[in-house]
LODREN-33411 format. One record per residue (C-alpha): residue number from 1; residue in three letters; z, x, y. Coordinates in steps of 0.25 Angstrom, whole numbers. Each point is the difference from the previous one (the first is absolute). Layout:
% residues N
num,residuo,c3,c1,c2
NUM,ALA,Z,X,Y .
...
This chain:
% residues 413
num,residuo,c3,c1,c2
1,MET,86,-47,-56 .
2,THR,8,5,-12 .
3,ALA,-6,7,-11 .
4,GLU,4,-11,-9 .
5,GLY,-6,-11,8 .
6,PHE,-13,8,1 .
7,LEU,-1,2,-15 .
8,GLU,3,-15,-2 .
9,GLY,-12,-3,8 .
10,ARG,7,-7,11 .
11,ARG,-9,-4,11 .
12,LEU,2,7,14 .
13,GLN,-4,-9,11 .
14,MET,-2,4,15 .
15,ALA,-4,-8,13 .
16,ARG,-14,0,3 .
17,GLY,3,5,15 .
18,VAL,5,13,-5 .
19,LEU,-14,5,-2 .
20,LEU,-2,-2,15 .
21,GLN,13,7,4 .
22,CYS,-3,9,12 .
23,ILE,5,14,0 .
24,MET,12,-3,9 .
25,GLY,5,-11,-10 .
26,GLY,-5,-13,7 .
27,TYR,-10,-10,-4 .
28,PRO,-12,-7,6 .
29,PRO,1,-15,2 .
30,ALA,1,-7,-14 .
31,CYS,-14,-7,2 .
32,PHE,-6,14,-4 .
33,TYR,7,-1,-14 .
34,GLY,2,-14,-3 .
35,SER,9,-9,8 .
36,ASP,9,-2,-12 .
37,ASP,1,15,-2 .
38,GLY,0,-3,-15 .
39,ASP,3,11,-11 .
40,LEU,-10,10,-6 .
41,ALA,2,5,-14 .
42,LEU,1,15,-2 .
43,ASN,-6,4,-13 .
44,ALA,2,14,-4 .
45,ASP,-12,9,-4 .
46,PRO,4,5,-14 .
47,ARG,-7,13,3 .
48,GLN,8,2,12 .
49,ILE,14,0,-4 .
50,HIS,7,13,3 .
51,ARG,14,6,-2 .
52,LEU,3,7,14 .
53,PRO,3,14,-4 .
54,TRP,7,3,14 .
55,SER,10,-11,-1 .
56,GLN,14,4,-5 .
57,THR,3,-14,-3 .
58,PRO,-10,-4,-11 .
59,ARG,-11,-9,7 .
60,ALA,-14,-4,-3 .
61,LEU,-11,-4,9 .
62,ALA,-11,-11,-4 .
63,ILE,-12,-2,8 .
64,CYS,-3,-15,0 .
65,ASP,-11,-9,3 .
66,ALA,3,-11,10 .
67,ASP,-5,-13,-6 .
68,GLU,1,-14,4 .
69,LEU,8,-9,-9 .
70,SER,-12,-7,-5 .
71,GLY,-5,14,-5 .
72,GLU,-11,5,9 .
73,SER,2,13,8 .
74,SER,5,-3,14 .
75,ARG,-10,2,11 .
76,LEU,11,7,8 .
77,SER,2,11,-10 .
78,THR,-7,13,3 .
79,ARG,0,4,-15 .
80,GLY,-6,-13,-3 .
81,GLN,-11,2,10 .
82,LEU,-3,14,-7 .
83,LYS,-1,-7,-14 .
84,GLN,-10,-10,5 .
85,VAL,-9,10,6 .
86,ILE,0,8,-13 .
87,ALA,-3,-13,-7 .
88,ARG,-12,-2,9 .
89,TYR,-5,13,-4 .
90,ALA,2,-2,-15 .
91,ALA,-8,-13,1 .
92,LEU,-12,9,4 .
93,GLY,3,9,-12 .
94,LEU,6,11,9 .
95,ALA,13,7,1 .
96,PRO,5,7,13 .
97,VAL,6,14,-2 .
98,VAL,9,4,11 .
99,ALA,9,12,4 .
100,THR,10,1,12 .
101,GLU,3,13,8 .
102,LEU,14,-3,7 .
103,GLU,5,9,11 .
104,PHE,15,0,4 .
105,PHE,10,8,8 .
106,VAL,14,5,-5 .
107,PHE,10,1,11 .
108,ALA,15,3,2 .
109,ALA,9,-12,1 .
110,ASN,-2,-8,13 .
111,ASP,10,-10,4 .
112,ASP,-4,-1,14 .
113,PRO,-14,-7,2 .
114,ALA,0,5,15 .
115,GLN,-2,14,-5 .
116,ALA,-12,6,-6 .
117,PHE,-1,3,-15 .
118,ARG,3,15,-4 .
119,PRO,-4,7,-12 .
120,PRO,11,4,-10 .
121,VAL,7,14,0 .
122,GLY,-7,9,-10 .
123,LEU,7,10,-9 .
124,ASP,-2,11,11 .
125,GLY,8,-9,10 .
126,ARG,-11,-3,8 .
127,ARG,-8,-13,3 .
128,GLU,-15,0,-3 .
129,GLU,-9,2,12 .
130,GLY,-13,-4,-5 .
131,TYR,-6,12,-6 .
132,SER,0,-4,-15 .
133,ALA,-12,-9,-2 .
134,PHE,-6,2,-14 .
135,SER,10,12,-2 .
136,VAL,5,2,-15 .
137,SER,14,3,6 .
138,SER,1,-11,10 .
139,ASN,10,-8,-7 .
140,ASN,10,11,-4 .
141,GLY,11,-7,7 .
142,LEU,-3,-13,-6 .
143,ARG,-1,5,-15 .
144,PRO,12,-8,-5 .
145,PHE,-5,-13,7 .
146,PHE,-14,2,-6 .
147,LYS,5,4,-14 .
148,GLU,7,-13,-1 .
149,VAL,-12,-8,6 .
150,TYR,-9,6,-11 .
151,GLU,11,-3,-11 .
152,CYS,0,-14,5 .
153,MET,-15,-2,1 .
154,ALA,0,5,-15 .
155,ALA,11,-10,-4 .
156,LEU,-8,-12,7 .
157,GLY,-13,4,-6 .
158,LEU,-7,4,13 .
159,PRO,-10,11,-3 .
160,ARG,-3,9,12 .
161,ASP,-13,7,3 .
162,THR,3,10,12 .
163,PHE,12,1,9 .
164,MET,-1,9,13 .
165,HIS,6,2,13 .
166,GLU,-9,-7,11 .
167,MET,-3,4,14 .
168,GLY,12,-6,7 .
169,VAL,14,6,1 .
170,SER,7,-3,-14 .
171,GLN,-11,-9,-4 .
172,PHE,-5,-1,-14 .
173,GLU,-11,-7,-8 .
174,ILE,-1,-5,-14 .
175,ASN,-13,-4,-7 .
176,LEU,2,-10,-11 .
177,LEU,-9,0,-12 .
178,HIS,-12,-10,1 .
179,GLY,0,-13,-8 .
180,ASP,2,-15,0 .
181,PRO,2,-5,14 .
182,LEU,12,-8,-3 .
183,LEU,7,11,-8 .
184,LEU,-3,10,12 .
185,ALA,6,-10,10 .
186,ASP,13,-2,-9 .
187,GLN,1,16,-1 .
188,THR,-2,2,15 .
189,PHE,11,-11,2 .
190,LEU,9,7,-10 .
191,PHE,-2,14,5 .
192,LYS,3,-4,15 .
193,HIS,13,-7,-5 .
194,LEU,3,12,-9 .
195,LEU,-2,10,12 .
196,LYS,10,-8,9 .
197,GLU,11,-1,-11 .
198,VAL,-1,14,-5 .
199,ALA,0,5,15 .
200,LEU,13,-7,3 .
201,LYS,7,7,-12 .
202,HIS,-4,13,6 .
203,GLY,5,-3,14 .
204,LEU,-15,-2,5 .
205,ILE,-8,-11,5 .
206,VAL,-15,-3,-4 .
207,VAL,-8,-6,11 .
208,CYS,-13,-8,-3 .
209,MET,-3,-4,14 .
210,ALA,-14,3,4 .
211,LYS,4,9,12 .
212,PRO,14,4,0 .
213,LEU,-2,12,9 .
214,ALA,-7,2,13 .
215,ARG,-11,11,0 .
216,THR,0,1,-15 .
217,PRO,-10,-6,-10 .
218,GLY,4,-14,-5 .
219,SER,1,-4,-15 .
220,SER,-11,-8,-7 .
221,MET,-2,-7,-13 .
222,HIS,-15,3,-3 .
223,ILE,-6,-9,-11 .
224,HIS,-11,6,-9 .
225,GLN,-8,-11,-6 .
226,SER,-11,0,-11 .
227,LEU,-5,-11,-9 .
228,VAL,-3,1,-15 .
229,GLU,-7,-9,-10 .
230,ILE,10,-8,-9 .
231,GLY,-3,5,-14 .
232,SER,-8,13,2 .
233,GLY,9,5,11 .
234,ARG,-13,5,8 .
235,ASN,2,3,15 .
236,VAL,-10,-10,6 .
237,PHE,0,7,13 .
238,SER,-9,10,-7 .
239,ASP,-13,-2,-8 .
240,GLU,-5,7,-12 .
241,ALA,-6,11,9 .
242,GLY,13,2,7 .
243,GLN,-5,-6,13 .
244,PRO,8,-11,8 .
245,THR,-3,-14,-4 .
246,ALA,-3,-12,8 .
247,MET,14,-5,-4 .
248,PHE,6,12,6 .
249,ARG,-7,-3,14 .
250,HIS,4,-14,-1 .
251,PHE,15,4,-2 .
252,ILE,-1,9,12 .
253,GLY,-7,-11,8 .
254,GLY,11,-10,-3 .
255,LEU,11,10,4 .
256,GLN,-7,2,13 .
257,ALA,-1,-16,2 .
258,GLY,15,-2,-3 .
259,LEU,8,12,6 .
260,ALA,1,-5,14 .
261,ASP,4,-14,-5 .
262,PHE,10,6,-10 .
263,THR,6,11,9 .
264,ALA,13,-7,1 .
265,LEU,1,0,-15 .
266,PHE,-2,15,-1 .
267,ALA,8,3,13 .
268,PRO,11,-10,0 .
269,ASN,10,5,10 .
270,VAL,1,4,15 .
271,ASN,2,14,-4 .
272,SER,-13,0,-9 .
273,TYR,-8,1,13 .
274,GLN,7,12,4 .
275,ARG,-6,7,-12 .
276,LEU,-14,-6,3 .
277,CYS,-1,3,15 .
278,HIS,1,15,-4 .
279,PRO,-12,0,-8 .
280,TYR,0,14,-7 .
281,ALA,-1,-3,-15 .
282,SER,4,-14,3 .
283,PRO,-13,-7,4 .
284,ASN,1,-13,7 .
285,ASN,-15,-4,-3 .
286,ALA,-9,-6,-11 .
287,CYS,-10,11,0 .
288,TRP,-3,6,-14 .
289,SER,-3,14,-3 .
290,HIS,-2,10,-12 .
291,ASP,13,9,1 .
292,ASN,3,-2,15 .
293,ARG,14,-3,3 .
294,ALA,-3,-5,13 .
295,ALA,-6,-12,-6 .
296,GLY,8,-12,-4 .
297,LEU,-8,-1,-13 .
298,ARG,-1,13,-7 .
299,ILE,-8,3,-12 .
300,PRO,7,12,-6 .
301,ALA,-8,12,-7 .
302,SER,-1,-3,-15 .
303,SER,-8,-2,-12 .
304,PRO,-8,-13,-2 .
305,VAL,10,-5,-10 .
306,ALA,11,1,10 .
307,ARG,-8,-5,12 .
308,ARG,10,-8,8 .
309,VAL,3,-6,14 .
310,GLU,13,5,8 .
311,ASN,5,-10,10 .
312,ARG,8,9,10 .
313,LEU,5,-11,9 .
314,PRO,13,-5,-8 .
315,GLY,13,7,5 .
316,ALA,12,3,-9 .
317,ASP,7,-12,6 .
318,ALA,-11,-10,-6 .
319,ASN,4,-9,-12 .
320,PRO,-7,7,-11 .
321,TYR,-4,-14,-7 .
322,LEU,-5,-6,13 .
323,ALA,-8,13,4 .
324,ILE,-6,2,-13 .
325,ALA,-4,-15,-1 .
326,ALA,-6,0,14 .
327,SER,-8,12,-3 .
328,LEU,-5,-5,-13 .
329,ALA,-3,-14,5 .
330,ALA,-8,6,11 .
331,GLY,-9,8,-9 .
332,LEU,-2,-12,-9 .
333,HIS,-4,-8,12 .
334,GLY,-11,11,2 .
335,ILE,-4,-1,-14 .
336,GLU,-1,-15,-1 .
337,ASN,-8,-1,13 .
338,GLU,-8,13,-2 .
339,LEU,4,6,13 .
340,GLU,-6,13,4 .
341,PRO,8,11,7 .
342,THR,-4,7,13 .
343,ALA,-6,14,-1 .
344,ALA,11,10,-5 .
345,ILE,5,9,11 .
346,GLN,2,15,0 .
347,GLY,6,11,9 .
348,GLU,5,-4,14 .
349,PHE,-3,-15,3 .
350,GLU,3,-11,10 .
351,VAL,5,-13,-6 .
352,PRO,-9,-11,3 .
353,ASP,6,-13,6 .
354,ASN,-3,-8,-12 .
355,LEU,8,10,-9 .
356,SER,12,2,8 .
357,LEU,13,-7,-5 .
358,PRO,12,-6,8 .
359,CYS,9,10,6 .
360,THR,13,-8,1 .
361,LEU,7,-10,-8 .
362,HIS,-2,-11,10 .
363,ALA,-15,2,-1 .
364,ALA,0,1,-15 .
365,LEU,7,-13,-1 .
366,GLU,-9,-7,9 .
367,ARG,-12,5,-8 .
368,LEU,6,-4,-13 .
369,LYS,3,-14,6 .
370,ARG,-15,-2,3 .
371,SER,-4,5,-13 .
372,GLN,-7,-10,-9 .
373,LEU,-2,11,-10 .
374,ALA,15,2,-2 .
375,ARG,2,-15,-2 .
376,GLU,-11,0,-10 .
377,LEU,6,12,-8 .
378,PHE,15,-2,1 .
379,GLY,1,-15,4 .
380,THR,5,-6,13 .
381,GLU,14,-2,-5 .
382,PHE,2,15,-2 .
383,ILE,-7,5,13 .
384,GLU,7,-10,9 .
385,GLY,13,3,-6 .
386,TYR,-2,15,1 .
387,ILE,-4,-1,15 .
388,ALA,12,-8,3 .
389,SER,9,10,-6 .
390,LYS,-7,12,6 .
391,THR,0,-7,14 .
392,MET,15,-2,-1 .
393,GLU,1,15,-2 .
394,LEU,-9,3,11 .
395,THR,8,-9,9 .
396,SER,13,7,-4 .
397,PHE,-6,13,4 .
398,PHE,-4,-5,14 .
399,ASP,14,-4,2 .
400,GLU,5,14,1 .
401,ILE,-3,10,11 .
402,THR,-3,14,-6 .
403,PRO,5,13,5 .
404,TRP,-14,4,5 .
405,GLU,0,-12,10 .
406,ARG,14,4,5 .
407,ARG,-3,14,2 .
408,VAL,-14,-1,6 .
409,LEU,-1,-13,7 .
410,ALA,14,-2,6 .
411,ALA,-3,9,12 .
412,GLN,-14,-6,3 .
413,ALA,-1,-8,13 .
């Protein structure tokens, strides 16, 4: 849209079906978004209108709500779903506080998808071999890229907590400062967009796949969650003596009840399960623990005022609006129904069958399809539309034969 049209308040409309467009570009049958495929109104959030500092031609980006023409939020909108979950907490006098930890890879340009990704050439003329985890000098060869990333973050008002080299080859992580869930979802979305755009300017690509390299740790989007009392700002997960509250237990109990049903929302792609099937630091379970990274739900070591629950299931490929909405909705389900969690686990442990999660996209979609809880929390229209779109993507994946199949199976009798 032209700047003039935007400033005049001209309404931008879009077909409802676009919200269910699959990643290959196609659409599920129109019955999933209204047979008429009528329009939605895109209403810009005035707090999220940004001049794009990396663009040579002056451009701006506005994050919009997708609303029905009658005024209410579209049930197909993931941002709208998150706003509804936040409103349900507010009705109880509570406000969720969220922080995301996003991991990503920086690679050399890759114009042939049949070839593996490679790290970029550093200032010493070499490609990283994977010895730089948590090193203060690990990104020397990428300093011009990261310098512009930091500058663009400042221009967009994206505060950062910590930035580090992660365990993978040319893999990095940013921790965004905790705050309002909708704001954090917007910031996570903007940061991913920023990364990819700035990388292209530097002849690089940023990849937020869950598992872009074999035999290398994948990329997550851990979600830290706590709840505060509206007005006082008191963390309701801790009592006056600094001990965990019943609401803290119930929140964990709700997450344990919902993680298996919602796995397809946290791990939305075929590749997501490549990360989860190699469980080091990517636990595919609904166990909970105090500071044990093998548990899907980890309680980080902290003071009582900062007591929180870390959901370690979502991958970097997850939709931040939907992943945060699903995690908070599950916790709220536990609070409203006073669900008690299992006993916390510590050290080495075996995952009980009732706390294991789907390990393929097909299994996760089947679980989501059977979930009455998902329909209650997100509505039948959204769940059925989401499943229809993801089923198209899974079918497209199965339409191709992988190099592994040709290499290993062709010679079999």
